[in-house]
Backbone bond lengths (Angstrom), bond angles and torsions (degrees), N, CA, C in turn:
res aa  C-N    CA-C-N  psi(-1)  N-CA   C-N-CA  omega(-1)  CA-C   N-CA-C  phi
1 A - - - 1.449 - - 1.520 111.92 -
2 G 1.332 117.31 -9.22 1.440 121.14 179.63 1.495 111.19 100.46
3 E 1.307 115.09 -167.91 1.482 122.32 -175.70 1.506 109.66 -94.02
4 L 1.326 115.13 130.93 1.473 121.61 175.57 1.517 106.07 -127.53
5 A 1.322 116.99 118.30 1.442 121.58 -176.90 1.517 110.96 -127.21
6 A 1.316 113.18 134.21 1.479 118.48 174.54 1.531 106.59 -90.27
7 R 1.270 117.26 130.27 1.458 121.02 176.13 1.506 108.08 -93.36
8 P 1.322 116.35 138.45 1.464 119.84 -174.57 1.513 114.38 -72.77
9 D 1.328 116.97 -14.93 1.476 119.29 -176.74 1.522 110.53 -72.64
10 L 1.324 115.03 143.39 1.422 122.60 175.51 1.521 107.98 -92.55
11 D 1.325 116.21 134.74 1.456 122.32 178.59 1.527 105.26 -96.22
12 A 1.351 116.48 102.61 1.474 120.21 -174.80 1.501 113.09 -61.51
13 R 1.314 117.95 -37.42 1.467 120.95 -179.43 1.520 111.21 -68.28
14 A 1.329 116.77 -41.00 1.446 120.72 177.07 1.540 110.86 -66.29
15 A 1.312 116.24 -38.93 1.458 120.78 177.67 1.524 110.78 -61.03
16 A 1.329 116.18 -44.29 1.454 120.81 179.84 1.516 110.74 -64.27
17 D 1.338 118.10 -31.95 1.451 122.08 179.73 1.544 112.43 -87.11
18 G 1.332 117.25 -4.47 1.459 121.56 -179.77 1.509 114.22 72.69
19 V 1.323 118.30 25.81 1.468 122.87 179.54 1.505 111.17 -124.79
20 G 1.327 116.17 167.47 1.449 122.79 172.79 1.548 108.13 -113.38
21 V 1.333 116.50 165.31 1.442 121.14 179.90 1.509 110.69 -118.97
22 V 1.335 115.60 131.98 1.475 122.09 177.04 1.521 106.63 -120.50
23 S 1.334 118.01 116.20 1.452 123.65 173.52 1.515 107.76 -88.85
24 V 1.330 118.21 131.50 1.469 123.02 178.81 1.536 105.16 -117.79
25 I 1.329 114.93 123.93 1.463 120.73 -176.60 1.515 109.08 -127.87
26 V 1.317 116.85 121.44 1.471 123.12 176.50 1.524 108.19 -138.36
27 V 1.303 117.79 134.37 1.458 122.42 175.87 1.517 108.23 -112.91
28 P 1.364 120.54 123.79 1.441 125.47 11.38 1.542 112.87 -81.73
29 W 1.310 118.78 -37.79 1.482 123.75 177.71 1.523 110.56 -171.55
30 A 1.301 115.62 167.77 1.470 120.44 174.00 1.520 109.26 -158.36
31 A 1.314 116.09 151.46 1.456 121.25 173.60 1.542 106.73 -79.87
32 V 1.334 117.09 137.49 1.436 121.38 -174.48 1.514 110.16 -113.49
33 T 1.357 115.95 141.09 1.445 122.02 173.59 1.533 108.80 -124.99
34 V 1.328 115.39 149.64 1.453 122.47 172.92 1.520 107.12 -127.86
35 D 1.307 116.05 120.15 1.473 123.05 -179.09 1.526 110.42 51.29
36 G 1.349 115.95 41.10 1.483 121.89 174.99 1.519 114.71 84.01
37 R 1.329 118.01 0.05 1.485 120.08 -179.01 1.534 110.12 -111.78
38 A 1.332 114.46 141.20 1.477 120.12 -179.62 1.529 109.59 -59.11
39 A 1.347 114.70 136.96 1.479 120.30 -178.83 1.540 111.54 -132.48
40 G 1.333 118.96 21.07 1.445 122.20 175.85 1.505 112.49 99.27
41 E 1.329 114.94 -161.69 1.465 122.20 -179.57 1.499 111.26 -121.70
42 T 1.337 115.28 158.48 1.464 120.59 179.94 1.520 108.56 -80.31
43 P 1.341 116.79 154.76 1.484 125.10 -4.92 1.497 110.16 -74.95
44 T 1.323 116.26 146.99 1.459 120.38 -179.60 1.507 110.98 -148.59
45 E 1.317 116.50 153.56 1.476 123.02 170.82 1.500 108.19 -116.08
46 L 1.297 116.90 119.73 1.451 123.45 -178.16 1.532 109.90 -100.74
47 R 1.320 116.58 130.02 1.466 121.07 176.11 1.547 105.59 -101.64
48 L 1.291 116.59 110.75 1.453 122.13 -172.69 1.530 112.06 -121.94
49 P 1.337 115.85 149.48 1.470 119.61 176.81 1.532 108.71 -68.55
50 P 1.322 116.35 154.80 1.477 119.63 178.76 1.538 110.35 -59.45
51 G 1.349 112.78 149.92 1.459 120.01 177.98 1.513 111.09 125.27
52 R 1.334 113.80 -172.79 1.496 119.51 -178.33 1.547 109.76 -86.53
53 H 1.310 112.84 140.28 1.468 120.23 178.72 1.514 109.22 -139.66
54 L 1.337 116.79 146.54 1.438 122.77 175.39 1.538 109.20 -100.50
55 L 1.312 116.06 115.94 1.463 121.37 178.50 1.514 109.70 -98.64
56 G 1.331 114.84 144.64 1.440 120.42 174.68 1.517 110.26 -134.24
57 A 1.318 117.01 149.20 1.463 123.63 176.44 1.525 107.12 -139.11
58 E 1.331 116.83 132.03 1.469 119.77 -179.95 1.524 111.02 -142.85
59 H 1.343 112.85 136.30 1.480 121.06 174.49 1.532 105.24 -120.69
60 P 1.340 117.62 140.70 1.469 119.95 -173.90 1.506 115.38 -61.12
61 T 1.303 120.22 -28.17 1.468 121.01 178.63 1.532 114.74 -114.82
62 L 1.315 117.79 -23.30 1.484 120.52 -177.50 1.521 112.70 -88.56
63 G 1.342 118.55 -17.45 1.464 119.73 177.87 1.523 112.16 110.85
64 A 1.336 113.92 -159.97 1.481 120.88 -174.19 1.518 110.43 -140.37
65 A 1.326 114.90 166.31 1.458 123.17 174.52 1.510 107.16 -152.66
66 A 1.352 114.19 157.65 1.462 120.62 179.14 1.525 107.91 -141.33
67 A 1.324 118.09 152.73 1.451 122.88 175.26 1.492 109.36 -153.81
68 E 1.324 116.13 141.15 1.457 121.80 172.27 1.514 107.55 -94.35
69 V 1.352 116.57 129.47 1.454 121.23 -178.50 1.506 109.93 -124.05
70 T 1.307 116.76 153.31 1.443 122.60 171.81 1.510 107.51 -111.07
71 V 1.348 115.32 117.73 1.463 122.43 -176.45 1.527 109.35 -97.31
72 D 1.315 116.39 132.19 1.459 123.29 174.51 1.491 109.11 -112.06
73 A 1.329 117.73 139.14 1.461 121.93 179.36 1.529 109.84 -57.18
74 G 1.331 114.30 133.05 1.472 120.44 176.99 1.528 114.54 80.32
75 R 1.311 118.39 -3.63 1.470 120.18 179.06 1.514 111.95 -102.99
76 R 1.308 114.59 157.43 1.469 120.94 -177.64 1.547 109.48 -119.86
77 L 1.326 114.47 133.05 1.487 120.83 173.33 1.526 107.47 -117.64
78 V 1.334 115.60 153.07 1.475 122.35 174.56 1.507 106.93 -124.93
79 W 1.359 116.34 122.67 1.444 121.66 175.23 1.511 110.98 -114.25
80 R 1.358 114.62 123.58 1.469 122.96 177.65 1.537 106.71 -116.34
81 P 1.357 118.55 82.38 1.446 118.29 -174.44 1.538 113.91 -67.59
82 A 1.314 115.86 147.26 1.444 123.60 174.05 1.537 105.62 -95.47
83 L 1.318 115.70 106.48 1.462 118.91 -177.84 1.513 111.83 -75.51
84 R 1.326 115.13 137.93 1.469 120.53 -178.07 1.527 109.43 -140.65
85 R 1.295 114.56 143.11 1.471 121.29 175.23 1.483 110.65 -83.28
């Protein structure tokens, strides 16, 4: 599913809004989904409510990847999916 890393820094703005931040990074790019809904293209920063979410990334020729993440309010995650056909 690729690399998923929690960054130790607290995002004060996200904490104040009661959300967490997930950065999705794919080179050259990929279409991103969150819980089955389109969420744009990489690179992107997603502001998500706390809890479990299913992330997807897909490129038309490089393939796709998925990961389940647990989002905490005010915390930042970075997902670098390994796309596979």
